[in-house]
N, C-alpha and C positions, 0 to 999 in steps of 0.2 A: 701304725698304732701298737703300742707294746702294752701289755696287760700283766700284772703279778697279784696274786692273792698272798697275802701273809697271814698266816693262822696261828694265833696263839692258842694252842690246845688248852681246854678247861680254864681260860683266862677270866670268864665271867663267874660272878659268886652271888652270895646274899650279904647284907649288912653284917659286919663282923664286931663284936664286943670289942675286941681288943684294938679295933681301929674308930672307936668312938662311934659305932654304928654305922660306918661307911664300907664301901666295898673296897678289895684292893685295886680296882680300875680307877676309884675316886681318889684314893690316896697316893697313888703311884705319881711320881715326877716325870711326866711324858710330854714335854712341849712339842716336839714334830706331831706326834699323834694326834694331840689336842687341837693344833693349828689345822691339820689336815680335815678333823671332824667340823671344825668351824667353817671352813671353805667348802666342803663337800656335802654329799647325802648321807644323814645318818638316820638309823631305822632300827626295828627288832625284826629279826627272823627267827621262825621256829624251824630249827633244822632237823628235829626229830619228831615224827608222828607219835601219837600217844601210845598206839598199839605196838610200837617197837621198842625193845630193850634200849636204854641210852648209851650204847657203845660208841667208840670210836670209829668203828667200821662204818656204821649207819651214817653217823654224822658227817664224815668226810666225804662220803658218796654223795651226800646231799649237797654239801657246799660246791663239790665238783660239778654239780649239775645232773647228777643221777638219781632218779626216785628211790630210796631205799626200800620202800614197799615192792617194788619189782626187781631190784637188782641185789639187795643184801643177801647173801646166801650164807653168811657166817664169817666171822673174824679170821679165823686160822687158814682158811685156803687163799686168802688174799695174801697172808704171810708166806705161805709156800711159794706163791707166783714170785715174789720178791726173791726168795731164796734159790729159786731155780729149780725147784723141785717139780717134775712133772707127775701130773695126777691123772690118773684113769677117771672116767665118769662114775665108776663105782667106789672110789676111794673116799673116806670120810678123814678129815684133818682135826686135829685138836691143838690148841695151845698148850705148852707144856712149861710152865712157871717153875722157877726155883724159888720156894718159897720158905719162910722161917715159921714154924711152929714150935710151941712150947714143949716142956720135956713130960706133960702129962700122959699116963697111960691109962687106958688103951687109946688107939689112935683117935677114935671117934670122940673123945673128950677133949682134945687138943683144941688151943686157941690160935688163931691166925694172928701171928705178931707182925710180919711184915711181909708183903706180896712181891718182893724184889730182892729178900735176903741181902739187904745193906747195899743194893745196886752191885751185885757180884758182878766181877770182871768177866770179860768174854773167854779169856784164857783159863781162869778156874772153872767157869761152866762147862768149858770144852770137856775137861777132866770128868765132870761129874756127869755129863750127858752121854759121854762114852762109856762110863760104869753101867748106866741105865741101858743103853744098848746093847751091851756085852749080856746083861742079865735079862732082858726082856724083849731083846729083837728076835723076830721070827720072820718067816715068810708073810706072816700076817700084820705084825707090828713093825715100824721102824721108827727111829727117833733120830731128829737133825738138830744140830746146833745152830742156834741164831745169834743173838747179841745180849750180853749182859745176862739177865734173868729170864728173856723171852725166847722160849724154843718151840720146838713143834714135833708132835707126833702123827704118822700116817696110818690108818688103819685100812689095809687093803680090803675091799668087798666088805667094808664096814656097814652096819646097818644103822638107820636113823631110828631114835626113839630115846637115847638117853637125854637126861637133863642136868646141866652142870651150872656152876656159879662162878663168875669173875671173882678171883682171890681178893682184888683191891676193894670189892663191895663189902667184904666181910672182916675188916680190920678190927683187931681186938674183940672178937666174937668167937663163941665156941663153933667148931666147924661142923658138928653131927647133923646139924639139919640141912647143911650146904653140900654134904657129899654126893657123888654121882648118883643118880635116880633114874628108874624106868628101864626099858628094854635093854639087855645086853651090857647094863651098867656095871655088872659085877666085875668083869676084866678090868675095867679101868679104877676100881676102887682098889682091887688086888694090888695092882702095880704102884698105886699111890702109897698104900699101907706098907709094902714091902720096900719102898723106896726108901722109908725112914729109917729101916734097919740097915740097908746098904751105906746111907749117909751117915749114921752115927759116929762112926769112927774113921771116917774117910780122912785121908792126907790133907785135902783140901780143906775142911772143915777144922781140922786140928790147928792147921797154919792160921786160918780166919780167927778162931778163938783166941789164940795167943797173940793176935794183932789187936785184939779188942773190937773185932767185926763179928756181926751177926753170922751163923753159919745157916748154909742152904740144908734145911732138915728133910725137905720133903720134894717131890715133885707135884704139880696141881694140874690136873687136867680139865680144860675147859675150851669154850668157844668153838665147838663143834661145826662143821660145814662141809660143802661140796664145792667143786670149782665153780667160779663166776664166769661169766659171759657179758662183756659191756661193749656197746658200741664205741668206737673211738672218738675221742676228744676232737680230733680233726674233722671227722664226719659231722658232729654235732654243731661244732661252731667255727669251723673253717680256720682254727688257728693251730700251729705248729709250736709245740711247747715241752718243757722239761718240768720235773718234780725234784725237790730238795728237801731231804729228811734225815732223820736219825733212827727211824723205826721200820721194821719190815711192813708192818701194816699198810703204811702209807705210800712206800714204795709200791706194794703190791696192787694198791688201787690205781696208782699212776700207770703202772705196766700194762695193766689190764685195759686202761684207757689209752693206749698208746702213747704216752708220754715217755720221755726220755729220763731215767733216774739218772741223778747226778750225785755221786758219793763225795762227802767232805771229809777229810782226814780230822779226826779229833772230834767229829759230831757226835755227841752221846745221848742227847736226849733230855739232860738234867741241867742243873745250874753251872756246871763245869764243862758245858759244850763249847765248841770252837765256833761261836757267834759270828766272829769276824769272818771267818771261813765261809760261813753259810751265806753271808750279805755277799761277799767277792763273788762267790759261785752264781748268786743270782744276777748280779749286775753282769757278769760274764756272758751268762745265756740271754740276757735281755739285749746286750749291745751285738749280738750276733744278727746277721741279716736273714738266717734262715729259721729264727725263733721268734715267736711273737706273744709267748705266754709262759709263766712260770707260776707253779704252787709251791710256796714255800711254807714248810710246817716246822713249827717250833714245839716242842713238847714240854720245856720246863714249868710253865706254869700248871700245868695237869699234875706233874710229880710232885710239886709243892702241895698242891690240894690234897693228893692222896695221902701225902705224909701229915697235913695238918700244920704245915710250916706258914704261919702267918707272915712273918717279915720276909721270908724268902719269896713268897708268892707276888709282894708287892716289888721287891728288887727284881725279880725275873721278868715284870711288865717294864719297869724301867730299863733294863738291859734290851729288851727287844725294841724300845723306843731309841735308844741310844746307839746300838751296835749293829741292827737290822734296818730299822725304817729310815733313820737319818742318812746313812750313807747311801742307800738304795734310791731314796729321793734326790740326793744331790746329785749322783751319778746320772740320774735319768733327766734331771733340769740341765746338765751340762751336755747332754747327748744330742740336744735338739728334737729329739723324737716328741711326738705326742703320746701321752702316757695316761693309764688309769691304773689306780691301786685299790684294792680292797683289802680291808683289815676286819677281822672278826674272830672269835673263838668258834671251835665247831659245837661245843655244849658248854655249860657251866660244870665245875667241879668244886663245889662249895666246900670250905674249910671245915664248916659244921658237921657236914656229913663225911667227907673224905671219900666221895663218890660222884659219878656223874649223875645229872637230872637231865629232864627233857625240856626245862624251861626255855623261853626265847633268850636269843644272845643278840647284843647290840652290834651293828655293823657300820663301817664307813666305806664309802664310795667315793674316792677323790679323782677328779679328772683334770689333768694339767691345764686344759683349755676352758674348762666350764668350772668357774670358782665362785661360790655365794658366800659372803661374810655373814655369819649368824652370832658372831660375839658382839657385845657392846663395850662402850668405854669403862663400864663400872663392873662388869662380871665377864671374866674369860669363860669360854666354852670348853667343857670338858668331855672326852670321851668316855661314856659309862652307861650302865644299865638305864639309870635315870634318863640321860639325855636321849638315848635310843627310843625309850618309851615316850618321851615327851615330843618327839618329832611327828607323832601321828601316822607314821609308815610303819606297817605291819605286814609281813611276808607270811602268810600262813604255811604255804607250801614251800619248805626250804630249798628244794631242788630247783625252783624257779628264780632264785636269786642271781645264779650265774647268767641266766638270759637277760636280766636286768643290768648287770654288770657290764656286759658287752653289746648291751642295745640289740639284742636279737629276740625276734618274737618267738615265743613259747611254742614248741610243737612236740614235746614229750608226751 
């Protein structure tokens, strides 16, 4: 039996005015996904408990079968694991975004324009993070380059107590009330403020402005946490697996769970990602005799939600159907293996809000040997938030969905 989870990050949404009161899932042309929904199990799952911030770290832990209330220790340490950074038990880690703030002075009155600096390239970001390391790096603080706008700071012997805010949660808002607060937050704020001065006339930003691109005007520190410890996926489910993604956070969760990380050249996490390559990598893993499970993460719908791009969010879902789901299903059908595919988002990223919510999300579990036709002659069945709700199936504890997917009695 082969198992694959295809996760469209942030794919769920609310009714959108520009889509005549429908959601992107309802509007998108996705014939393969809809057919699988018609023949498989559909329902709603609450991946995020109400008392946990709606982050992709907690949501993906939940989908992978790990109770986020027990295992979520922060976003940044998972990324550190993916980047191969060795952490001591006393280390604190922080995400270090390269963001675009407006030109207002002083720093505290600036507005968050873009959490990604126009999805700055990794090559450009490397130069900027090197500048930060040269100016702020000490025996206490170290900065590491990640991918695009996503980077990392390690605070050796750092103390717990600071409160930070994800930059994608405050787009087009004044940053004053969202600056680091609490114990020992002064050092974080100092580096953020001084980074704005360092970046103002940086050669990378001068070139970006000339090219009509947003400059990276500041670092933004958030997502603090300490090194996590997860039981292995193989111990929990008896499956040997791989994880395919384009963001360090997801790789970090997979590595902590003992899944093999599979890098795909050209996989970016946005609409220009190498979707064909990711699908082929998943097929290659599933057809191996020593692999039973693949977790395939696609970031594009989430990025479109954060950027408020209605048309692109619909297109991203259509791309997932055409370039990811269709070729994977065809390859598995031709392989002769019995298989199950689970399709879902980790959380909604509503276009109206441009950030994550904790609302339940629709899921599909499609088994190649156990199909039930739900569509009628007069109406095609569509995978959406509404069809998930109308099924009558609701999984309150999201981390138990993985047990349902692989038919394992929950013992978490």
